[in-house]
PDB file of N, CA, C, O and CB in Angstrom:
ATOM      1  N   MET A   1      75.756  94.573  13.516  1.00  0.00           N
ATOM      2  CA  MET A   1      75.740  95.715  14.140  1.00  0.00           C
ATOM      3  C   MET A   1      75.395  95.635  15.977  1.00  0.00           C
ATOM      4  O   MET A   1      74.439  94.989  16.407  1.00  0.00           O
ATOM      5  CB  MET A   1      74.665  96.515  13.272  1.00  0.00           C
ATOM      6  N   TYR A   2      76.072  96.177  16.620  1.00  0.00           N
ATOM      7  CA  TYR A   2      75.767  95.937  17.905  1.00  0.00           C
ATOM      8  C   TYR A   2      75.790  97.521  18.881  1.00  0.00           C
ATOM      9  O   TYR A   2      76.831  97.928  19.397  1.00  0.00           O
ATOM     10  CB  TYR A   2      76.904  94.754  18.386  1.00  0.00           C
ATOM     11  N   VAL A   3      74.531  98.220  18.988  1.00  0.00           N
ATOM     12  CA  VAL A   3      74.887  99.541  19.407  1.00  0.00           C
ATOM     13  C   VAL A   3      73.967  99.995  20.550  1.00  0.00           C
ATOM     14  O   VAL A   3      72.794  99.623  20.580  1.00  0.00           O
ATOM     15  CB  VAL A   3      74.818 100.509  18.223  1.00  0.00           C
ATOM     16  N   LEU A   4      74.493 100.798  21.494  1.00  0.00           N
ATOM     17  CA  LEU A   4      74.493 101.024  22.818  1.00  0.00           C
ATOM     18  C   LEU A   4      74.493 102.652  22.704  1.00  0.00           C
ATOM     19  O   LEU A   4      75.395 103.272  22.139  1.00  0.00           O
ATOM     20  CB  LEU A   4      75.764 100.272  23.632  1.00  0.00           C
ATOM     21  N   ASP A   5      73.427 103.223  23.280  1.00  0.00           N
ATOM     22  CA  ASP A   5      73.483 104.482  23.236  1.00  0.00           C
ATOM     23  C   ASP A   5      72.570 104.825  24.334  1.00  0.00           C
ATOM     24  O   ASP A   5      72.006 105.914  24.224  1.00  0.00           O
ATOM     25  CB  ASP A   5      73.194 105.023  21.936  1.00  0.00           C
ATOM     26  N   GLY A   6      72.273 104.003  25.530  1.00  0.00           N
ATOM     27  CA  GLY A   6      71.186 104.518  26.607  1.00  0.00           C
ATOM     28  C   GLY A   6      71.810 104.047  27.664  1.00  0.00           C
ATOM     29  O   GLY A   6      71.077 103.713  28.596  1.00  0.00           O
ATOM     30  N   HIS A   7      73.684 103.837  27.887  1.00  0.00           N
ATOM     31  CA  HIS A   7      73.949 103.786  28.956  1.00  0.00           C
ATOM     32  C   HIS A   7      73.258 101.944  29.823  1.00  0.00           C
ATOM     33  O   HIS A   7      73.187 101.682  31.024  1.00  0.00           O
ATOM     34  CB  HIS A   7      73.350 105.318  29.400  1.00  0.00           C
ATOM     35  N   GLU A   8      72.888 101.066  28.645  1.00  0.00           N
ATOM     36  CA  GLU A   8      72.448  99.853  29.247  1.00  0.00           C
ATOM     37  C   GLU A   8      73.643  99.063  29.441  1.00  0.00           C
ATOM     38  O   GLU A   8      74.768  99.049  28.943  1.00  0.00           O
ATOM     39  CB  GLU A   8      71.412  99.122  28.437  1.00  0.00           C
ATOM     40  N   ARG A   9      72.927  98.303  30.474  1.00  0.00           N
ATOM     41  CA  ARG A   9      74.252  97.386  30.782  1.00  0.00           C
ATOM     42  C   ARG A   9      73.699  95.952  29.982  1.00  0.00           C
ATOM     43  O   ARG A   9      72.513  95.624  29.949  1.00  0.00           O
ATOM     44  CB  ARG A   9      74.620  97.123  32.793  1.00  0.00           C
ATOM     45  N   HIS A  10      74.828  95.178  29.348  1.00  0.00           N
ATOM     46  CA  HIS A  10      74.712  94.077  28.603  1.00  0.00           C
ATOM     47  C   HIS A  10      76.055  93.413  29.052  1.00  0.00           C
ATOM     48  O   HIS A  10      76.902  93.793  29.860  1.00  0.00           O
ATOM     49  CB  HIS A  10      74.495  94.363  27.029  1.00  0.00           C
ATOM     50  N   THR A  11      75.956  92.034  28.077  1.00  0.00           N
ATOM     51  CA  THR A  11      76.490  90.959  28.247  1.00  0.00           C
ATOM     52  C   THR A  11      76.785  90.571  26.501  1.00  0.00           C
ATOM     53  O   THR A  11      75.841  90.840  25.759  1.00  0.00           O
ATOM     54  CB  THR A  11      75.502  89.985  29.223  1.00  0.00           C
ATOM     55  N   LEU A  12      77.576  90.187  26.090  1.00  0.00           N
ATOM     56  CA  LEU A  12      77.732  90.244  24.653  1.00  0.00           C
ATOM     57  C   LEU A  12      78.197  87.991  24.651  1.00  0.00           C
ATOM     58  O   LEU A  12      79.358  88.058  25.054  1.00  0.00           O
ATOM     59  CB  LEU A  12      79.455  91.885  24.059  1.00  0.00           C
ATOM     60  N   GLU A  13      78.078  87.325  24.563  1.00  0.00           N
ATOM     61  CA  GLU A  13      78.239  85.851  24.646  1.00  0.00           C
ATOM     62  C   GLU A  13      78.302  85.544  22.994  1.00  0.00           C
ATOM     63  O   GLU A  13      77.524  85.960  22.136  1.00  0.00           O
ATOM     64  CB  GLU A  13      76.862  85.022  25.561  1.00  0.00           C
ATOM     65  N   ILE A  14      79.281  84.827  22.853  1.00  0.00           N
ATOM     66  CA  ILE A  14      79.180  84.358  21.280  1.00  0.00           C
ATOM     67  C   ILE A  14      80.190  82.792  21.577  1.00  0.00           C
ATOM     68  O   ILE A  14      80.911  82.379  22.485  1.00  0.00           O
ATOM     69  CB  ILE A  14      80.095  85.846  19.857  1.00  0.00           C
ATOM     70  N   GLU A  15      79.600  82.156  19.875  1.00  0.00           N
ATOM     71  CA  GLU A  15      80.084  80.928  20.076  1.00  0.00           C
ATOM     72  C   GLU A  15      80.707  80.398  19.052  1.00  0.00           C
ATOM     73  O   GLU A  15      80.615  79.238  18.650  1.00  0.00           O
ATOM     74  CB  GLU A  15      79.226  80.155  20.446  1.00  0.00           C
ATOM     75  N   GLN A  16      81.381  81.307  18.608  1.00  0.00           N
ATOM     76  CA  GLN A  16      82.493  81.137  17.361  1.00  0.00           C
ATOM     77  C   GLN A  16      83.344  82.201  17.381  1.00  0.00           C
ATOM     78  O   GLN A  16      83.141  83.015  18.282  1.00  0.00           O
ATOM     79  CB  GLN A  16      81.894  81.096  15.868  1.00  0.00           C
ATOM     80  N   ASP A  17      84.412  82.453  16.485  1.00  0.00           N
ATOM     81  CA  ASP A  17      85.183  83.558  16.236  1.00  0.00           C
ATOM     82  C   ASP A  17      84.600  84.835  16.394  1.00  0.00           C
ATOM     83  O   ASP A  17      83.613  84.983  15.673  1.00  0.00           O
ATOM     84  CB  ASP A  17      85.648  83.482  15.060  1.00  0.00           C
ATOM     85  N   LEU A  18      84.929  85.953  17.209  1.00  0.00           N
ATOM     86  CA  LEU A  18      84.508  87.068  16.804  1.00  0.00           C
ATOM     87  C   LEU A  18      85.776  88.300  16.625  1.00  0.00           C
ATOM     88  O   LEU A  18      86.889  88.316  17.150  1.00  0.00           O
ATOM     89  CB  LEU A  18      83.410  87.379  17.796  1.00  0.00           C
ATOM     90  N   ARG A  19      85.298  89.052  15.914  1.00  0.00           N
ATOM     91  CA  ARG A  19      86.399  90.448  15.323  1.00  0.00           C
ATOM     92  C   ARG A  19      85.186  91.550  15.820  1.00  0.00           C
ATOM     93  O   ARG A  19      83.974  91.580  15.607  1.00  0.00           O
ATOM     94  CB  ARG A  19      86.897  90.546  13.026  1.00  0.00           C
ATOM     95  N   CYS A  20      86.076  92.405  16.560  1.00  0.00           N
ATOM     96  CA  CYS A  20      84.835  93.316  16.978  1.00  0.00           C
ATOM     97  C   CYS A  20      85.765  94.836  16.478  1.00  0.00           C
ATOM     98  O   CYS A  20      86.985  94.948  16.365  1.00  0.00           O
ATOM     99  CB  CYS A  20      84.263  93.146  19.079  1.00  0.00           C
ATOM    100  N   ILE A  21      84.956  95.629  16.304  1.00  0.00           N
ATOM    101  CA  ILE A  21      85.360  96.962  15.948  1.00  0.00           C
ATOM    102  C   ILE A  21      84.818  98.146  17.007  1.00  0.00           C
ATOM    103  O   ILE A  21      83.602  98.336  17.034  1.00  0.00           O
ATOM    104  CB  ILE A  21      84.815  97.216  14.475  1.00  0.00           C
ATOM    105  N   CYS A  22      85.476  98.757  17.671  1.00  0.00           N
ATOM    106  CA  CYS A  22      84.678  99.395  18.956  1.00  0.00           C
ATOM    107  C   CYS A  22      84.596 101.266  18.015  1.00  0.00           C
ATOM    108  O   CYS A  22      85.289 101.698  17.094  1.00  0.00           O
ATOM    109  CB  CYS A  22      86.019  99.245  21.033  1.00  0.00           C
ATOM    110  N   VAL A  23      83.776 101.734  18.570  1.00  0.00           N
ATOM    111  CA  VAL A  23      83.563 103.202  17.540  1.00  0.00           C
ATOM    112  C   VAL A  23      82.942 104.055  18.833  1.00  0.00           C
ATOM    113  O   VAL A  23      81.956 103.615  19.425  1.00  0.00           O
ATOM    114  CB  VAL A  23      82.160 103.041  15.830  1.00  0.00           C
ATOM    115  N   PHE A  24      83.490 105.127  19.177  1.00  0.00           N
ATOM    116  CA  PHE A  24      82.835 105.981  20.115  1.00  0.00           C
ATOM    117  C   PHE A  24      82.825 107.074  19.599  1.00  0.00           C
ATOM    118  O   PHE A  24      83.803 107.619  19.086  1.00  0.00           O
ATOM    119  CB  PHE A  24      83.323 106.078  21.339  1.00  0.00           C
ATOM    120  N   ASN A  25      81.224 107.714  19.711  1.00  0.00           N
ATOM    121  CA  ASN A  25      80.836 108.945  19.200  1.00  0.00           C
ATOM    122  C   ASN A  25      80.016 110.272  20.696  1.00  0.00           C
ATOM    123  O   ASN A  25      79.029 110.131  21.419  1.00  0.00           O
ATOM    124  CB  ASN A  25      79.591 108.344  17.812  1.00  0.00           C
ATOM    125  N   PRO A  26      80.806 111.163  20.599  1.00  0.00           N
ATOM    126  CA  PRO A  26      82.031 111.729  20.026  1.00  0.00           C
ATOM    127  C   PRO A  26      83.314 110.774  20.502  1.00  0.00           C
ATOM    128  O   PRO A  26      83.183 109.863  21.319  1.00  0.00           O
ATOM    129  CB  PRO A  26      82.196 113.335  20.549  1.00  0.00           C
ATOM    130  N   PRO A  27      84.082 110.989  20.111  1.00  0.00           N
ATOM    131  CA  PRO A  27      85.547 110.101  20.296  1.00  0.00           C
ATOM    132  C   PRO A  27      86.211 110.558  21.282  1.00  0.00           C
ATOM    133  O   PRO A  27      86.351 111.752  21.545  1.00  0.00           O
ATOM    134  CB  PRO A  27      86.578 110.118  19.134  1.00  0.00           C
ATOM    135  N   VAL A  28      86.740 109.471  21.991  1.00  0.00           N
ATOM    136  CA  VAL A  28      87.715 109.707  23.537  1.00  0.00           C
ATOM    137  C   VAL A  28      88.789 110.427  23.253  1.00  0.00           C
ATOM    138  O   VAL A  28      89.428 110.338  22.204  1.00  0.00           O
ATOM    139  CB  VAL A  28      88.376 108.322  24.308  1.00  0.00           C
ATOM    140  N   THR A  29      89.038 111.203  24.223  1.00  0.00           N
ATOM    141  CA  THR A  29      90.266 112.184  24.049  1.00  0.00           C
ATOM    142  C   THR A  29      91.553 111.616  24.692  1.00  0.00           C
ATOM    143  O   THR A  29      92.658 112.076  24.403  1.00  0.00           O
ATOM    144  CB  THR A  29      89.957 113.639  24.747  1.00  0.00           C
ATOM    145  N   GLY A  30      91.380 110.593  25.580  1.00  0.00           N
ATOM    146  CA  GLY A  30      92.234 110.290  26.765  1.00  0.00           C
ATOM    147  C   GLY A  30      92.194 111.343  28.075  1.00  0.00           C
ATOM    148  O   GLY A  30      93.001 111.255  29.000  1.00  0.00           O
ATOM    149  N   GLN A  31      91.326 112.167  28.022  1.00  0.00           N
ATOM    150  CA  GLN A  31      91.338 113.342  29.517  1.00  0.00           C
ATOM    151  C   GLN A  31      89.846 112.739  30.174  1.00  0.00           C
ATOM    152  O   GLN A  31      89.832 113.031  31.370  1.00  0.00           O
ATOM    153  CB  GLN A  31      91.176 115.640  28.994  1.00  0.00           C
ATOM    154  N   GLU A  32      88.733 112.077  29.821  1.00  0.00           N
ATOM    155  CA  GLU A  32      88.140 111.974  30.257  1.00  0.00           C
ATOM    156  C   GLU A  32      87.903 110.974  31.926  1.00  0.00           C
ATOM    157  O   GLU A  32      88.396 109.893  32.247  1.00  0.00           O
ATOM    158  CB  GLU A  32      87.779 111.940  29.272  1.00  0.00           C
ATOM    159  N   VAL A  33      87.111 111.741  32.567  1.00  0.00           N
ATOM    160  CA  VAL A  33      86.689 111.203  34.040  1.00  0.00           C
ATOM    161  C   VAL A  33      85.344 110.897  34.440  1.00  0.00           C
ATOM    162  O   VAL A  33      84.500 111.767  34.227  1.00  0.00           O
ATOM    163  CB  VAL A  33      87.039 112.117  35.007  1.00  0.00           C
ATOM    164  N   HIS A  34      84.976 109.777  35.004  1.00  0.00           N
ATOM    165  CA  HIS A  34      83.925 109.621  35.312  1.00  0.00           C
ATOM    166  C   HIS A  34      83.328 110.549  36.194  1.00  0.00           C
ATOM    167  O   HIS A  34      84.120 111.043  36.997  1.00  0.00           O
ATOM    168  CB  HIS A  34      83.896 108.597  35.632  1.00  0.00           C
ATOM    169  N   ASP A  35      82.182 110.917  36.270  1.00  0.00           N
ATOM    170  CA  ASP A  35      81.682 111.931  37.203  1.00  0.00           C
ATOM    171  C   ASP A  35      81.112 110.754  38.222  1.00  0.00           C
ATOM    172  O   ASP A  35      81.099 109.581  37.850  1.00  0.00           O
ATOM    173  CB  ASP A  35      80.464 113.155  36.503  1.00  0.00           C
ATOM    174  N   ALA A  36      80.641 111.152  39.540  1.00  0.00           N
ATOM    175  CA  ALA A  36      79.746 110.675  40.373  1.00  0.00           C
ATOM    176  C   ALA A  36      78.673 109.574  39.967  1.00  0.00           C
ATOM    177  O   ALA A  36      78.462 108.611  40.704  1.00  0.00           O
ATOM    178  CB  ALA A  36      79.170 111.732  40.790  1.00  0.00           C
ATOM    179  N   ASP A  37      78.000 109.759  38.753  1.00  0.00           N
ATOM    180  CA  ASP A  37      77.101 108.388  38.188  1.00  0.00           C
ATOM    181  C   ASP A  37      77.577 107.966  37.406  1.00  0.00           C
ATOM    182  O   ASP A  37      76.952 107.112  36.778  1.00  0.00           O
ATOM    183  CB  ASP A  37      75.847 108.403  37.688  1.00  0.00           C
ATOM    184  N   GLY A  38      78.852 108.285  37.018  1.00  0.00           N
ATOM    185  CA  GLY A  38      79.787 107.025  36.339  1.00  0.00           C
ATOM    186  C   GLY A  38      79.504 107.401  34.534  1.00  0.00           C
ATOM    187  O   GLY A  38      79.494 106.729  33.502  1.00  0.00           O
ATOM    188  N   VAL A  39      79.305 108.825  34.879  1.00  0.00           N
ATOM    189  CA  VAL A  39      79.084 109.281  32.865  1.00  0.00           C
ATOM    190  C   VAL A  39      80.174 110.326  32.548  1.00  0.00           C
ATOM    191  O   VAL A  39      80.237 111.352  33.226  1.00  0.00           O
ATOM    192  CB  VAL A  39      77.227 110.295  32.317  1.00  0.00           C
ATOM    193  N   TYR A  40      81.068 110.084  31.495  1.00  0.00           N
ATOM    194  CA  TYR A  40      82.091 111.407  31.244  1.00  0.00           C
ATOM    195  C   TYR A  40      81.253 112.636  30.959  1.00  0.00           C
ATOM    196  O   TYR A  40      80.333 112.649  30.142  1.00  0.00           O
ATOM    197  CB  TYR A  40      83.164 111.203  29.878  1.00  0.00           C
ATOM    198  N   PRO A  41      81.585 113.522  31.590  1.00  0.00           N
ATOM    199  CA  PRO A  41      81.011 114.961  31.149  1.00  0.00           C
ATOM    200  C   PRO A  41      81.254 115.167  29.655  1.00  0.00           C
ATOM    201  O   PRO A  41      82.292 114.623  29.278  1.00  0.00           O
ATOM    202  CB  PRO A  41      81.753 116.229  31.980  1.00  0.00           C
ATOM    203  N   LEU A  42      80.723 115.665  28.920  1.00  0.00           N
ATOM    204  CA  LEU A  42      80.889 116.016  27.621  1.00  0.00           C
ATOM    205  C   LEU A  42      81.951 117.267  27.169  1.00  0.00           C
ATOM    206  O   LEU A  42      81.302 118.301  27.323  1.00  0.00           O
ATOM    207  CB  LEU A  42      79.554 116.300  27.226  1.00  0.00           C
ATOM    208  N   LEU A  43      82.954 117.517  26.805  1.00  0.00           N
ATOM    209  CA  LEU A  43      84.011 118.210  26.278  1.00  0.00           C
ATOM    210  C   LEU A  43      83.861 118.995  24.974  1.00  0.00           C
ATOM    211  O   LEU A  43      83.566 118.523  23.876  1.00  0.00           O
ATOM    212  CB  LEU A  43      84.977 117.331  26.140  1.00  0.00           C
ATOM    213  N   LEU A  44      84.092 120.159  25.249  1.00  0.00           N
ATOM    214  CA  LEU A  44      83.775 121.259  24.210  1.00  0.00           C
ATOM    215  C   LEU A  44      85.563 121.005  23.581  1.00  0.00           C
ATOM    216  O   LEU A  44      86.618 120.561  24.034  1.00  0.00           O
ATOM    217  CB  LEU A  44      83.184 123.219  25.059  1.00  0.00           C
ATOM    218  N   ASP A  45      85.069 121.590  22.315  1.00  0.00           N
ATOM    219  CA  ASP A  45      86.752 121.460  21.590  1.00  0.00           C
ATOM    220  C   ASP A  45      87.572 122.567  22.468  1.00  0.00           C
ATOM    221  O   ASP A  45      88.774 122.403  22.679  1.00  0.00           O
ATOM    222  CB  ASP A  45      86.864 121.995  19.554  1.00  0.00           C
ATOM    223  N   SER A  46      86.787 123.828  23.026  1.00  0.00           N
ATOM    224  CA  SER A  46      88.054 124.183  24.035  1.00  0.00           C
ATOM    225  C   SER A  46      88.470 123.801  24.820  1.00  0.00           C
ATOM    226  O   SER A  46      89.612 124.140  25.129  1.00  0.00           O
ATOM    227  CB  SER A  46      88.163 124.927  24.551  1.00  0.00           C
ATOM    228  N   ASP A  47      87.850 123.011  25.459  1.00  0.00           N
ATOM    229  CA  ASP A  47      88.326 121.651  26.652  1.00  0.00           C
ATOM    230  C   ASP A  47      89.614 120.544  26.317  1.00  0.00           C
ATOM    231  O   ASP A  47      90.051 119.686  27.084  1.00  0.00           O
ATOM    232  CB  ASP A  47      86.866 120.490  26.796  1.00  0.00           C
ATOM    233  N   THR A  48      90.121 120.890  24.758  1.00  0.00           N
ATOM    234  CA  THR A  48      91.200 119.810  24.343  1.00  0.00           C
ATOM    235  C   THR A  48      92.189 120.448  24.731  1.00  0.00           C
ATOM    236  O   THR A  48      93.318 119.974  24.606  1.00  0.00           O
ATOM    237  CB  THR A  48      91.367 119.334  22.874  1.00  0.00           C
TER     238      THR A  48
END
């Protein structure tokens, strides 16, 4: 498991075949727009 939850910069280097599954929580909706700090604002149920 590879978890990032603090907006950490990261690089993943592999030395063999790798299969990845990417999970977003909360899930992305397709309506996300970065703010000036490069962060997605929290969308409420009423926003979707």
